[in-house]
C-alpha positions, 0 to 999 in steps of 0.5 A: 085489391086494395081493399084485400089486401088492407083486409089481410095486413088487418088479420096479420095485425090482429094475429101478432096483437094477439100474441101480445105484439104491442107494435102490431095493436099499435098499427091498429091504433093507427088504422083505427084512432080517427074512425073510432074518435069521430063516432065518439065525437058526434055522440058526447059532443066535447073533444076532450070527453071524446079522446079519454073515450077512444084511448079507453077503448083501444085500452079495453081493446088491447085486454080484449084483443085475444077473444077477437074472432075474425070472422068477416067482421073487420076490426073496426066495427069490433071496436066501435062495438066497445066505443058505442059501449064506453060511450053508453056506459059514460052516459049511464054512469054520469046520470046525463041524458045524451045531449050533445052540446057542441064545442068551439074545438073540432076538426078542421073541416076547411082551409078558408074561414068561410068555409070553415064556418059554413061547416060548423053551423051544417054540423051544429045543425046535424047535431041538434037535428040528429039530438030528436033521434033515439040513440040508435037512430042517430048510431046508425046516422053517424056509422053510415054518413059520417063513418062511411059504413055499410050497411053490413058493416052498420049492423056488426057494429050495432049487433042487429040485421041489416033490415034493422039498419035500413029501417033504422036509417030510414026512421031515422031521417024521416025524424031529421027531416020534419024537425028540420021543416018545423024549424026544430033544429035543436 
């Protein structure tokens, strides 16, 4: 019931934003910024770059909102597709291979210092393990496990069938497990 209410609210915000209502788009920004930022951060590994690219995603989203057609695909999936394309463009333009360089700064995951250190080490291990994956495998792992998206939502973001998402997830997790077992976290 609450999900239906949220979906209707989001559709209304999109309709208003398509009419160039900037306040409606600002609400969409508030609803989805964290998810877009987190996805980008786990792809680029830099807080500053993730903030810049996330801002650009929403600028592009505002420019393209008129062409958004709901058709059951959530706005989050549309925005994450824009984010994915921006990350790809960034690495293409910079000439860098997609490797995650870790920064000390990040979202505060814990309140006590010991848990914070454990979480940071775990996150670093995960990011290093993900560096062994293909771009598509990495996207699936980030969207499924960091963003909590369903296979259908991930498929919508990546423009792939759900079966392909399941296969990418399976292969990605298997590759991470192999590297973990070999002690190759980075």
